[in-house]
C-alpha positions as semicolon CSV with decimal commas, in nm:
position;residue;x (nm);y (nm);z (nm)
1;X;-0,025;-0,004;0,008
2;X;0,136;0,334;-0,117
3;X;0,093;0,635;0,135
4;X;-0,058;0,930;-0,047
5;X;0,161;1,278;0,085
6;X;-0,030;1,485;0,298
7;X;-0,212;1,781;0,215
8;X;-0,129;2,176;0,306
9;X;-0,436;2,143;0,557
10;X;-0,329;1,801;0,719
11;X;0,062;1,955;0,740
12;X;-0,100;2,262;0,895
13;X;-0,315;2,103;1,171
14;X;-0,029;1,906;1,271
15;X;0,162;2,204;1,319
16;X;-0,162;2,396;1,520
17;X;-0,146;2,024;1,708
18;X;0,209;2,064;1,809
19;X;0,193;2,409;1,928
20;X;-0,079;2,313;2,130
21;X;0,065;2,038;2,291
22;X;0,396;2,219;2,343
23;X;0,173;2,501;2,524
24;X;0,015;2,261;2,739
25;X;0,319;2,112;2,850
26;X;0,420;2,417;2,996
27;X;0,779;2,406;3,208
28;X;0,762;1,998;3,203
29;X;1,053;1,868;2,961
30;X;0,967;1,661;2,676
31;X;1,147;1,348;2,841
32;X;0,857;1,396;3,159
33;X;0,569;1,420;2,969
34;X;0,668;1,147;2,690
35;X;0,736;0,906;2,960
36;X;0,406;0,967;3,118
37;X;0,237;0,932;2,802
38;X;0,437;0,583;2,736
39;X;0,567;0,759;2,402
40;X;0,917;0,810;2,301
41;X;1,027;1,175;2,341
42;X;1,131;1,147;1,944
43;X;0,759;1,077;1,877
44;X;0,654;1,372;2,110
45;X;0,984;1,602;1,963
46;X;0,840;1,525;1,597
47;X;0,463;1,602;1,710
48;X;0,541;1,924;1,874
49;X;0,743;2,010;1,576
50;X;0,483;1,931;1,310
51;X;0,681;1,669;1,156
52;X;0,445;1,386;1,232
53;X;0,152;1,588;1,130
54;X;-0,098;1,240;1,177
55;X;0,008;1,082;1,485
56;X;-0,208;0,755;1,598
57;X;-0,536;0,833;1,801
58;X;-0,347;0,627;2,089
59;X;-0,075;0,857;2,082
60;X;-0,298;1,161;2,111
61;X;-0,513;1,032;2,370
62;X;-0,247;0,918;2,582
63;X;-0,114;1,285;2,531
64;X;-0,422;1,408;2,662
65;X;-0,433;1,182;2,980
66;X;-0,111;1,330;3,059
67;X;-0,132;1,705;2,953
68;X;-0,429;1,963;3,038
69;X;-0,591;1,890;2,741
70;X;-0,933;1,734;2,635
71;X;-0,951;1,497;2,294
72;X;-1,213;1,780;2,230
73;X;-0,963;2,053;2,238
74;X;-0,734;1,840;2,016
75;X;-0,987;1,752;1,777
76;X;-1,115;2,133;1,744
77;X;-0,727;2,206;1,734
78;X;-0,696;1,952;1,423
79;X;-0,997;1,976;1,242
80;X;-1,117;2,341;1,225
81;X;-0,903;2,556;0,994
82;X;-0,739;2,828;1,129
83;X;-0,952;3,081;0,903
84;X;-1,270;2,977;1,004
85;X;-1,395;3,057;1,365
86;X;-1,474;2,795;1,627
87;X;-1,801;2,733;1,753
88;X;-1,920;2,633;2,075
């Protein structure tokens, strides 16, 4: 199976997700959060920098569990283009 290249919208969503996770991490180190979420620090680094724009759901859920974020917040960040106003 060939994986199609990510669209510009998917790449932008990945960058928004990464920024939100980095902000939510606050003063905690990348290694602390990665360990608490049972993922590698390199995976978290790639997500935070937008190099891993479409992480697995289990990874996102684990990060939501250890950071002060809900899955709804993360979904809104990934699914709402910056040019559209958020509702609700």
